[in-house]
N, C-alpha and C positions, 0 to 999 in steps of 0.2 A: 162619728162619736163612738167610743168604745164603752163596753159594759164590763166592769171588774167585780167579781164576787170574792169575798174573803170569808173563809170558814171559821168555825168556833175557835180553833187553835190560833188562827191568825189574829184574833181579837181577844185571846184568852188571858193575856197579861199586859201590864203597862208597857213593858219593853216591846212586845209584839205589836201593840197599837201604834207605838212610835215607828216601827218598821213599816206598817201600813201607810202611815202619813208620808214617810219618805218615798214610798213607791208611787203613791197617787199624786204627789205634789210635783208634777213635771210640766206645768203650764198648759196642759191640754184639758179641754172640757171632757167630762166623763160622768157616767152613772156608776155608783158604787153600791153593790148589794152586800149586806152584812148578815151573817148568822148570829145567833146568840153566843155569848161568851162560853167557852168550853166548860162543860159540866152543868151549865144552868138548865138546859132543857131536861137533862136527867133528873135534876132536883125538882123541877116543876112537875114532871111526870110523877115523881114520888109523892109530892104534895097532893096531887089529884087522886092518887091511889089511897092515901090516908083519908081523904074526904069520902071516897067511895066506901071505905071500910069503917066509916063513922069514927075515925081516930082524929078528931079535930085538934086535940092538944098536941099530938105528934106533928100534924100539919103546921100548926102555928110555930112550933119549935123549929121546924125546918125553914119556915118563912123568916123567922128572926135571924137565924144563922146566915141565911143567904143575904138578908138586908145588911148585916154587919160586914159581910165580905165585899159587897158592892161599895159600901162607904169607904172602906180601906182603899179600894181601887180608885175611887173618885178623888180622895185626898192626895194620892200619889200622881194622878193624871191631870186633874184640874186644879191648878195652883192659883188662878185668878179668883179673888174672893167673891166677886159678884157671880161669876159663872159657877163656881163651886156651890154656892148657896142655891142657885137656880136648879142645877142638876140634882142636888140632894132633895130639893122639894119635889121635883118630878119623880125621882126614884121612890121616895117615901109614899107618894100617891099611888104608885103601882103596888107597893107592898101592902098598903092599907086595903087596896082592892083585893089582894090575895087573901088577906085576913077575913074580909067580908065574905069571900067565897066559901070559907070553912063552915059558915052557918047556913049555907044553901044546900038543898037536896042535890045529890050528884046526878049528872047527866053527861052525855057525850059533848053537848054544847058547852057545859061548864068546863069540862076538861080542856076543850079546844081554846076557850077563853084564857084559862090559866097558862097553858103551854105557850100561847102567843106572846106572853109578856117578855120573854127572853129577848126576842128581836127588837121589841120596842125599847128595852133598856139599853142594849148595845148601840143602837143607832143614835139615840139621843146623846149618850155619853161621847161617842166618837165625833158626832157633828159639833158638839160643844167644844171638844178638844181642838178640832181643826180651826174653829173660829178663834179660840184662844191663841193659836199659833199664827194668826193673821192670814189664814187660808180662806178664800171665798167658798163657803159651803152652805148647802140648804137641805132640809129634809123633804123627801117625797113620800108621804104616807102610803104604804103599799095597800092598806085597806080601802084607799080611795079609788083604786083601779084594778087590783088583782081579784079575779073571781073565777070559780070553777062552776061548771054546769051540773045538771042532775046526774050525769054519768061520771062526775068528779074529774072531768077533763078541763083544761083551761078554756075559758070562754074568750077566744082570741079576738073576735070582733069587738066585744065589750071592752076588753083590756086595752086594745089599741085606741079606741075612741076615748075612754076614760083617762088613759095615760096622757094623751095629747092635751086634754083639758087640765089635768093636774099639773103637768109640766109648764104649760103656759101661764097658770095661775101662781106659780112659784117664782120667787124673786130670782132674777138672772144671777147665776153663780158659775164658778169654775167646776165645782164638784157637787153632785147631787147624791145624797145618801138615802137609801131606801132599805126596807126590811126584806130579807129572803124568807122563804118557808110559809109565811102566813098569807091568808087570803080570806075572801068571803065565799060562802056557798051560794047556791042558786036561790036560797031563801033570804039571803042577806045576813046570815049568822057567821060569826068568826069560824074559820076552818083552817086547814093547812094542806100543804102538798106532800105530806109524809116526810119521814126522816131523810135527810140529804136534800130536801126540797129547795134549798137556797140556790143550788146549781140550776135547778129547773126554772126558778124565778128569773135568774140571770139570762138564760137563753130565751125565755118567753119575752122579756123586755127587749132583748137583742133583736128578736124577730119583729116586735111591734114597732121599733124605730129603724129597722133595717141597718143595724149597727155595722161598723167597720170590722169589729172583732169582739168576741166574748172571751174574757179571761177568767179562769177558775183558779184562785190562789189557795193553796193548802200548805201542808207541812212536809211535802215530799216532792222530789224533782220530777214531776210528771208521772204518767202511767208507766208502771214497771212491767217487764215481760213475765213476771210471776209475782206471787204474793210475798213481799219482803218480811211480813210478820212470821212466816213459816219456813221460808226457803232461803238458803244461802246463795250468794253469787247472782242475785238479780241485777238488772240494769234498766234504766229508763229507756223508753221507746221514743225516738225523735218525732216520728210521724205515724199517724193512724188515719184511716178513712172513717167517714161517718158510720159506715156499716160495721167496721171492726170495733169501733168504740162502743157502739150500741150493744153489740153482742157481749163484750167484756163487762159493761156496766150491768146488763141484765143478769149475767151469770156470776156476779159476785165481786167485781172489782170495786172496792169501797170508795175509791177516789171520785167516782161519779154517780149521781142519781141515775137510775135506769132510763129515765125519759129525757135526760139532759139534751141530747143532740136532736131530738125530734122536732122542736120548733124551728131550728135553723138550717137543717140539712137541705131542704128544698130551696132555700134562699142562698145556699152556699156561703153562709156566714161562718168563717173559721172560728173554732174554739181552741184556746190555748191553755194548757195546764201548767201552772207555775208554782214555785216554792217561795212562800213569804220569807222564810229564813235564809234563802239562797237565791235572791232575785236575779242574779247574773246567769244562773243555769238556764239552758235552752228550754227545758221542760218538754212537753209533748204538744205538737200541733195536730189538730184534727180538722180535716177538710175532705174534699172529694177526690183526692189523689189515690189512685189504685195501682200505682206503678210497681210497688214492691209486692212480691208473692211469697207464699210459704207461711209457716207458723210464725207469728210475731209474738204472741203472748198467750197466757192461760190464766184462768180465774176459777175459783171454786165457790159453789153455792151450797150452803148447809141446810139442815132441817128439811131434808127431802124425804118424802114417803113414796116407796115403790109399791105398785099394785099390779099383781098378775091376775088376769081374768081368763080362766080356762073353761071352754065350752066346746067340746068336740062336735056336738050336734049343730050348734048355731054359728060357729066361728066363720065358716065360709058362706053362710046364708046372706042373701041380699038384705041390707039394712041393719046388719048386726052392729057394725061400728057406729052407725048413726044413733042406734039405741043407746050404746055406751056413752057417746059424747053428749047426748041429750041429758043424761043423768047429771053429768058434771056441769052442764049449763044451768040446769034447774037450781043447783046448789052454788052457783057462781064461783066455781073452782076451776082455775086454769090448769092446763096440762103443759109440762115443760118438755118431756121426752116421751116418745112412743116407739115401740118395736113390735113386730108381729112374727109369729111362727105358724105352723100348720094347726097347732092346737091351742095356742094362747096369744093373748095380747098383754104386753107389759107397758105400763106408763108410770109417770111420776107426777107428783103434785108438791107444791111448797106451802100449801095452806090446808091444814088437816082439821079445821074447826068443825067441818061437816062430814068428817070421814065416816063416822058410824052410820049416818043416814045414807051416804053414798054406797057403803058396803051392803047395807040392808037392801037397797034397790038392786044392786048388781047380783046379789045372791039369789034373786028370784029366777035367774036364768043362767047362772054360771057359778063355778067354784072360785073362790077368791083367796089369794095369799097376799099378805101385807108385810113389807119390810120397812121399818122405820130407821131413823138415824143414818140416813144415806146422804152422800154428797155428790153433786154433779161437778165434774171437772170439764171445763170448756176450753178447747184449743182454737184459737182464732187467727185468721190471716186471710188475705185476699186469695180466692181460688185455691184454698188450702187442700181441698179434696183432689185436686189435679196436680199438685206439686210433686216433683220427683223425690223430695226428701221426706215426704209425709210417712212413708213406710216405717220410719224409725220409731214412731210413737207406739207401734204395735209390739215393740220390744218389751213394753211394760207388761204384756200379757203373761210373760214367764215369771214376773216378780210379784204381781198383785192380782187378786181375784177381782175381775171386772163383772159387775152385775148386769150392765147394759151398755151398748154402744149405739150412738146415733151418728150415722155417716151418710152424707148425701142429701139430707134434707135442706141443707144450705151449703153453697160452695165455700162459705167463709167460716164454717163452724163444724168441728167434730167434738162430740160430747161423750164422756165416759161417766158411768155411775158406779161409785164404790162405797163400801161401808165407811162411815165418817172416821172410824178409828184408823183407817188406812189412808186418809186424805193427805196428810203431810208427807208421808213416805212416797205416795204416788206423785205429788207435785214435785218433790225433789228429784225423783228418778226421771220424770219427764223433762224436767229442766236440764238434767245432765245429758239425756239422749238427744233431745231436739236442738239444744243450743251447743252441742258438741263439746261438752265439758268432760266427756269420757269417750273413749274409742270403742266402737261396737265391733 
């Protein structure tokens, strides 16, 4: 059995939902994971923010507008009178719940409950539409089996056991629809897998059932060799290894949640990236094939803070780096890049909420310099550090000021740190140099 995930854009309009129906209605049994309709999660987050700011009238106004938007979609999608009434009753129940939330004191738990409603809306509508079209379809409630543990990692043993029970208790169908993104936490409260988490849901389910393949359907023809939002002349990559895909996702490739391949890589379950608007395109196949070498793609990660730690007296002393790392561990702040010299250590973080506290601790034994608004540009390919063409990337040094370079920490990844204002220029020039769009 395959697991197919469709993102917010794929279910964002009536036309796109019809495309999804045509893709999945091929006579094969499958599990379909859906995101919320595009724009819905952002609106729900905004509603939660209004509640946090004690702006209940603004929240209710947003709720009413979103309610009207959904009713328009329902009238265009669900033409069967009985089903139309049923879906509107369900949807109205969710929006009544949201209105009730505006009178409650704000909490993270309340926010999680509000944000979860988007996937519940999309799956109910799409399942009803499929039934209207005579397609055998049933709902698998994700909150019956998806759970994270205290460390916010998927509780895979629990998920596997609960999914088996939920699946066996659901009427036999050709297509099983479930929610991406949402889950329960270790206390049983509604939580989620963070933005982009529907991809993660799909591969978690894929691992739980040992799926034949997991397909991630979006609005682009697979993973591109550069970011098409910023760079001209990009092209889709036909094949990536699990390692390459994981590196690109972590360092900013928006098409995948950073943890997407983790559940399936050890089981060697392939992941295929496809375009809902162009289903005939090959897309990108992710598996354990490492036959191609050299730079395949690059991605950029923004909102990076660089910290230089200077301490001539202690830098080479035993335990110095341990002391530095312990500070970041205490404040639960991960480090992306690190380089050292005789007199300083430079590192980067992507979460600066505890930056002031971290600096205060570091300043007890070192001089600290901080550069914000930085971007990490990650170049990925199997054994890229050993490839004969990799030297071409250093041509960039004559054009752009590079703050840091991480080379050799991974055979599959070379990372550059630049000021964010230079990001697009750097991506374009690297694209030209490495993919031979200009002659060096």
